[in-house]
N, C-alpha and C positions, 0 to 999 in steps of 0.2 A: 650487841645482838646475842640475844639470850631467848631462845622459844621454847624453853622448859627442859631441854636434853642437856645433860651436863654430859662431856667429853670424856670418855674416864683415860687418864695417863696411863703409860705404858711403865712397867718397871725397868723394861729391858728392850733393846732394839728387836727386830726382826730377825729371825736366823738368816744369812746369807746363802744363796744356793750356789752352790759348787759344782761343776761341771767334772767327770772324771776324768783323771787323764791317761789312764788306760784304753787301748785299742782294741777293739773285738773283731776277730777274724772267724768269719763264717767259711766253712768247707763243705761242700757238697760230694758225697761218695760218686765215682767216675760211673756208678751203675746209674745214677739217675741221669745222666746225660744219652740221648738216644739220639741217634744218627736215622730220621726214617726217607725214603724216597720222596721227592716233592710230589705235592698234590697236583691231579691231573684234572681239567674242567671236563664234565660229562656233558651230554646233550642239554639237561634240566639247567646246568650252569650257563651255558652259553643262551638259553630261551631268556634266562633272567635276566643277564646282560643285556641282549637285545631288547627286552620290554623297557630295562631303566634307560638306553640309550633312545629309544622312542618317548619315552615321557618328557626325558629333559629337550630335545628338540623341541618336541611339541611346546612343551612350557615357556622355550625362548622364544619360540615365533608367535604364541598368545601376548606374552608381553611385547613384543615387538610393534604388533599390530595394537594394541592398545596405546603405545607412544604415538604412532602414527597418526591414530584418530585423534588424540589429544592435540597434537599438533595442527592438523586441519582445522580442527576447533576454532583454536586460538587463531589461526590465520584468518579464517571467516570473520571471526567476531573482530579482528582489526582491522579487515576490508571495510566493514560496516560501518565503524567509527570513522573512517578515513573519509569515506562517502556522505557521513553526517556532517564532518567538518566542512569538506568540500562545497555540498550545498547551502551552508549556513543557515540561520533561524530563519531569513524572512523568504524562503520561497515557495512557489505555488504548488509544489510536488515534490514529495520524497521518493527517493529511489529504493527497492528492496529486493533482497532475495526472496523468491517463491520455494516452493518445497522440492522443485526439481532443479533448482540452482541455478536457473536462468532469472535474469533481469527483468522487470517489468515496471513501469511508472505508474504509480498512484495519483491521481489528480485530487485535490482540496479544491472544492468550491460550488 
């Protein structure tokens, strides 16, 4: 398998990577540690939290409504398929749902 490039042979092996055995300890001076009083929420913070809560609730309701619509659409489709199977291929009329959701018969002939 010679494709025109020759591999160079190494005179010695690659150097080994050795991890250091000594441990490094980092110490911060005590002046860097500060004890501040806990932050209190102001009126703007509460308004922002209320907006976030309303957004989350609205989003979850929208997702729930979309799921209900999808399930209802699937149920109507299954109902129509069951009606077609019940009616059979040689019947004189076919039952269907009109735009209002009520049943009506269509006569062929």
